[in-house]
C-alpha positions as CSV (number, residue, x, y, z in Angstrom):
1,M,-3.4,-15.4,-2.6
2,A,0.2,-14.6,-1.6
3,A,0.6,-11.8,0.9
4,T,1.8,-8.6,-0.7
5,P,4.4,-6.6,1.2
6,N,2.9,-3.2,2.2
7,P,5.1,-0.3,0.9
8,F,2.6,2.4,2.0
9,G,2.0,2.1,5.7
10,Q,-1.3,1.3,7.4
11,V,-2.4,4.6,9.0
12,L,-2.3,7.1,6.1
13,V,-3.5,10.7,6.5
14,A,-5.2,12.3,3.6
15,L,-3.5,15.5,4.4
16,V,-5.1,18.9,4.2
17,T,-3.0,21.7,2.7
18,P,-2.9,24.5,5.2
19,M,-3.2,27.9,3.6
20,T,-2.9,31.6,4.5
21,A,-6.0,33.8,4.7
22,D,-5.5,34.9,1.1
23,G,-5.3,31.3,-0.1
24,E,-1.6,30.8,-0.6
25,V,0.0,27.6,0.8
26,D,1.2,28.2,4.3
27,W,4.5,26.2,4.1
28,P,5.5,26.5,7.8
29,A,2.0,25.3,8.8
30,V,2.3,22.4,6.3
31,E,5.6,21.3,8.0
32,K,4.1,21.6,11.5
33,H,1.0,19.7,10.5
34,M,2.9,16.9,8.8
35,D,5.1,16.5,11.9
36,R,2.1,16.4,14.2
37,V,0.3,13.6,12.4
38,I,3.4,11.5,12.1
39,A,4.1,12.0,15.8
40,D,0.5,10.9,16.5
41,G,1.0,7.6,14.7
42,A,0.6,8.1,11.0
43,D,3.1,6.0,9.0
44,G,2.0,7.4,5.7
45,I,0.8,10.7,4.3
46,V,-1.1,11.3,1.1
47,V,-0.4,14.8,-0.2
48,T,-2.3,16.5,-3.0
49,G,-5.3,14.2,-2.7
50,T,-8.9,15.3,-2.6
51,T,-8.5,16.5,1.0
52,G,-5.4,18.4,0.0
53,E,-7.4,20.4,-2.6
54,T,-5.6,18.8,-5.5
55,S,-8.0,20.4,-8.1
56,T,-6.8,23.9,-7.2
57,L,-3.2,23.3,-6.5
58,T,-0.6,24.1,-9.2
59,D,1.8,21.3,-10.3
60,A,4.6,23.2,-8.7
61,E,2.8,23.2,-5.4
62,K,2.1,19.5,-5.7
63,L,5.7,18.7,-6.2
64,K,6.8,20.9,-3.4
65,L,4.4,19.1,-1.1
66,V,6.2,15.9,-1.9
67,E,9.6,17.4,-1.3
68,V,8.5,19.0,2.0
69,G,6.9,15.8,3.1
70,K,10.1,13.8,2.5
71,S,12.1,16.4,4.4
72,V,9.7,16.5,7.4
73,S,9.1,12.7,7.6
74,A,12.8,12.0,7.5
75,G,12.0,8.3,7.0
76,R,9.3,8.1,9.7
77,A,6.4,7.9,7.2
78,K,5.9,7.2,3.5
79,I,4.9,10.1,1.3
80,I,2.3,9.2,-1.3
81,T,1.3,11.7,-4.0
82,G,-2.4,11.7,-4.8
83,G,-4.7,13.5,-7.2
84,G,-3.4,12.9,-10.7
85,S,-5.4,14.3,-13.6
86,N,-8.3,13.4,-15.9
87,E,-5.9,13.9,-18.8
88,T,-3.8,10.8,-19.1
89,A,-0.8,12.6,-20.6
90,H,-0.8,15.2,-17.8
91,A,-1.1,12.5,-15.1
92,I,1.9,10.6,-16.5
93,E,4.1,13.7,-16.5
94,L,2.9,14.7,-13.0
95,Y,3.7,11.3,-11.5
96,K,7.1,11.1,-13.2
97,A,7.9,14.4,-11.7
98,S,6.6,13.3,-8.3
99,E,8.9,10.2,-8.4
100,K,11.9,12.5,-9.1
101,A,10.7,14.7,-6.2
102,G,11.0,11.7,-3.8
103,A,7.5,10.2,-3.6
104,D,7.3,6.8,-2.1
105,G,4.2,5.8,-4.0
106,I,1.4,7.2,-6.1
107,M,-2.4,7.2,-5.7
108,I,-4.2,7.5,-9.1
109,V,-7.8,8.6,-9.1
110,T,-10.2,7.4,-11.7
111,P,-10.4,10.0,-14.5
112,Y,-13.2,12.4,-13.5
113,Y,-15.7,14.5,-15.6
114,N,-14.7,12.7,-18.8
115,K,-16.7,9.6,-17.7
116,P,-14.6,7.1,-19.7
117,T,-15.7,3.6,-20.4
118,Q,-14.0,0.8,-18.4
119,A,-11.7,0.3,-21.4
120,G,-10.6,3.9,-21.0
121,I,-10.2,3.6,-17.3
122,L,-8.1,0.4,-17.8
123,T,-5.9,2.1,-20.3
124,H,-5.4,5.2,-18.2
125,F,-4.3,3.3,-15.1
126,R,-2.0,1.0,-17.1
127,L,-0.3,3.8,-18.9
128,V,0.3,5.8,-15.7
129,A,1.5,2.7,-13.9
130,D,3.9,1.9,-16.8
131,A,5.4,5.4,-16.5
132,T,6.8,5.0,-13.0
133,D,8.6,2.4,-10.9
134,L,6.6,3.5,-7.8
135,P,4.0,1.3,-6.2
136,V,0.5,2.4,-7.2
137,I,-2.8,2.7,-5.2
138,L,-6.0,2.9,-7.4
139,Y,-8.4,5.4,-6.0
140,D,-12.0,4.2,-6.5
141,I,-14.5,7.0,-5.6
142,P,-17.4,7.1,-8.1
143,G,-19.2,9.7,-6.0
144,R,-16.6,12.3,-7.1
145,T,-15.5,10.9,-10.4
146,G,-18.8,9.9,-11.9
147,V,-17.7,6.4,-12.7
148,P,-16.6,3.4,-10.6
149,I,-13.8,1.0,-11.3
150,N,-15.8,-2.1,-12.1
151,Y,-14.9,-5.4,-10.4
152,E,-13.7,-7.0,-13.6
153,T,-11.5,-4.0,-14.3
154,I,-9.9,-4.2,-10.9
155,L,-9.1,-7.9,-11.5
156,R,-7.4,-7.0,-14.8
157,L,-5.5,-4.1,-13.2
158,A,-4.3,-6.4,-10.4
159,K,-2.1,-8.2,-12.9
160,H,0.1,-5.0,-13.4
161,P,3.3,-5.4,-11.4
162,N,3.2,-1.8,-10.1
163,I,-0.5,-1.8,-9.1
164,L,-0.5,-3.0,-5.5
165,A,-3.5,-1.5,-3.8
166,V,-7.0,0.1,-3.9
167,K,-8.3,2.9,-1.9
168,D,-12.0,2.0,-1.6
169,A,-14.7,4.7,-1.2
170,K,-17.5,2.7,-2.7
171,G,-18.5,1.0,0.5
172,D,-19.3,-2.3,-1.3
173,F,-18.0,-4.7,1.2
174,S,-19.0,-7.8,-0.8
175,E,-16.9,-6.6,-3.7
176,V,-14.0,-5.9,-1.5
177,S,-14.1,-9.4,-0.2
178,R,-14.4,-10.8,-3.7
179,V,-11.3,-8.9,-4.9
180,L,-9.3,-9.8,-1.7
181,N,-10.2,-13.5,-2.4
182,Q,-9.1,-13.4,-6.1
183,T,-6.1,-11.0,-6.0
184,D,-3.2,-10.1,-3.8
185,L,-4.2,-6.4,-3.8
186,L,-3.9,-4.4,-0.6
187,Y,-7.1,-2.5,0.4
188,F,-7.3,0.8,2.1
189,S,-10.5,2.2,3.6
190,G,-11.4,5.5,2.0
191,D,-14.4,6.1,4.1
192,D,-13.7,7.3,7.7
193,A,-16.9,5.8,9.1
194,N,-16.1,2.4,7.7
195,V,-12.4,2.0,8.7
196,L,-13.1,-0.8,11.3
197,P,-15.5,-2.7,9.0
198,H,-13.0,-2.6,6.2
199,L,-10.2,-3.8,8.5
200,S,-12.4,-6.6,9.8
201,I,-12.7,-8.2,6.4
202,G,-9.0,-7.9,5.5
203,A,-8.2,-4.3,4.5
204,S,-4.6,-3.3,5.2
205,G,-5.2,0.1,6.5
206,L,-6.9,3.5,5.9
207,I,-6.4,6.7,4.1
208,G,-8.4,9.1,6.3
209,V,-9.6,12.7,6.6
210,T,-10.4,12.7,10.3
211,A,-6.9,11.4,10.9
212,N,-5.8,15.0,10.3
213,I,-7.4,15.8,13.6
214,A,-6.9,12.5,15.5
215,A,-4.3,10.1,14.0
216,A,-3.6,8.4,17.4
217,P,-7.0,6.6,17.6
218,Y,-6.6,5.2,14.1
219,R,-3.2,4.0,15.0
220,A,-4.8,2.3,18.0
221,I,-7.5,0.7,15.9
222,V,-5.0,-0.7,13.4
223,D,-2.7,-2.0,16.1
224,A,-5.6,-3.6,17.9
225,V,-6.8,-5.3,14.7
226,N,-3.2,-6.5,14.0
227,R,-3.1,-8.2,17.4
228,G,-6.6,-9.6,17.1
229,D,-8.2,-7.4,19.8
230,L,-11.6,-6.5,18.3
231,H,-12.9,-5.2,21.6
232,A,-10.2,-2.5,21.9
233,A,-10.6,-1.6,18.2
234,T,-14.3,-1.3,18.6
235,E,-13.9,1.0,21.6
236,Q,-11.8,3.4,19.6
237,H,-14.2,3.2,16.7
238,R,-17.1,4.2,18.9
239,S,-15.2,7.1,20.5
240,L,-14.4,8.4,17.0
241,E,-17.9,8.3,15.7
242,P,-19.1,11.8,16.6
243,L,-15.8,13.3,15.4
244,V,-16.1,11.5,12.1
245,R,-19.7,12.7,11.8
246,A,-18.5,16.3,12.4
247,A,-15.7,16.1,9.8
248,M,-17.5,14.1,7.1
249,T,-21.2,14.9,7.1
250,H,-22.2,18.5,6.8
251,V,-19.6,20.0,4.4
252,P,-16.8,18.6,2.3
253,G,-14.2,16.9,4.5
254,T,-11.5,19.3,3.6
255,V,-13.6,22.3,4.7
256,A,-14.6,20.7,8.0
257,A,-11.1,19.4,8.8
258,K,-9.6,22.8,8.3
259,Y,-12.4,24.4,10.4
260,I,-11.7,22.0,13.3
261,L,-7.9,22.2,13.0
262,H,-8.0,26.0,13.1
263,G,-10.4,25.9,16.1
264,L,-7.9,23.6,17.9
265,G,-5.0,26.1,17.1
266,R,-3.1,23.6,14.9
267,I,-3.3,25.6,11.7
268,N,-3.2,29.4,11.2
269,S,-6.2,29.7,8.9
270,P,-9.2,27.6,7.9
271,R,-9.1,29.0,4.4
272,V,-9.9,26.9,1.4
273,R,-9.7,27.7,-2.3
274,L,-12.7,28.4,-4.4
275,P,-15.0,26.9,-5.5
276,L,-14.8,25.4,-2.0
277,V,-16.0,27.8,0.7
278,G,-16.0,27.7,4.5
279,P,-19.1,26.5,6.4
280,E,-22.1,28.7,6.5
281,E,-23.4,29.6,10.0
282,W,-25.9,26.7,10.1
283,E,-23.3,24.3,8.9
284,A,-20.7,25.5,11.4
285,A,-23.3,25.1,14.2
286,K,-24.0,21.5,13.2
287,I,-20.2,20.7,13.2
288,E,-19.9,22.3,16.6
289,D,-22.9,20.3,17.9
290,E,-21.3,17.1,16.8
291,L,-18.0,18.1,18.4
292,A,-19.7,18.7,21.7
293,L,-20.4,14.9,21.8
294,V,-16.8,13.9,21.4
295,R,-15.4,12.1,24.5
296,D,-12.1,10.5,25.3
297,V,-10.5,10.7,21.8
298,V,-6.8,10.3,22.3
299,G,-4.7,13.3,21.3
300,V,-7.6,15.8,21.0
301,D,-8.8,18.3,23.7
302,F,-11.9,20.1,22.6
303,S,-12.1,22.0,25.9
304,N,-9.8,24.5,24.2
305,F,-11.7,24.5,20.9
306,R,-12.2,28.1,19.6
307,P,-14.0,28.1,16.3
308,D,-13.8,31.2,14.1
309,R,-16.7,31.3,11.7
310,N,-15.7,34.6,10.3
311,A,-12.2,33.4,9.4
312,A,-13.6,30.4,7.7
313,A,-16.2,32.2,5.7
314,G,-15.9,32.3,1.9
315,G,-13.1,31.0,-0.2
316,A,-9.9,32.3,-1.7
317,L,-8.7,33.1,-5.2
318,P,-5.0,32.3,-5.3
319,K,-2.5,34.4,-7.3
320,V,-1.6,31.5,-9.6
321,H,-4.3,29.2,-10.7
322,G,-4.0,25.4,-11.0
323,T,-3.5,24.2,-14.5
324,T,-4.2,21.0,-16.4
325,R,-1.1,21.3,-18.7
């Protein structure tokens, strides 16, 4: 198939949304964190995605995250707005507003909870993609949405001129290969542990949670794959393994990433919004045990790691709730 130009970047961070101890968005910390991941090698940032706690952000907060991202990046990285809605009409309006706010692309998640048929999924994606001129990434994560985007549906969606990519969190490498063989879609790894395997079969990049903590090694992996140096890519992959396990195994990635970033002194609070809560004592202990195995990860110094289990405990009720209308 013809090669599709990549308008998104290759090392995309699924950005956490730093918050204050009472659960309000910490805007100075957002700016600082965005600048840090870009400086460490990210050429794309996905705001308001799963890791950004999209389900509990208000629409106003989502749009401001796009605006802040555009200001901070100043052309250094693409700003992709994630999330969406399980209500098609709301998703359309949200993405239209995101385009006006300056987003460089949109990532549309499969409608969750409703459990639509493949015909409903197809219609949802097509209508949202019709409503914007921005390039679209389909987000296929059945573990969260309850339904996959079937192979045949992906092939049909690939014909839409605005739908250029898939973020894959299914882990079905044979299906990825089939789609890459039959379409010109770009693929992004949506599973931190499988970034290198995805790249090795033709994926264009990653949208990663652990990249909040260590973007530089992912930049190194992608650059090594681009130049055909599998050995160098594998070395980085191996060094990241315990950090990925710490961030992605014991609690939701958002929770672990904030816990680790706070322990490193990069964000002011590890707070998440309910119904997410910080790690329990035994979960925090497991995260810290994994981090003790981390060695030689570029850009991260765990000798100064100071976890605060009390600060992370529980979850916050914000003053203004997220809405679906």
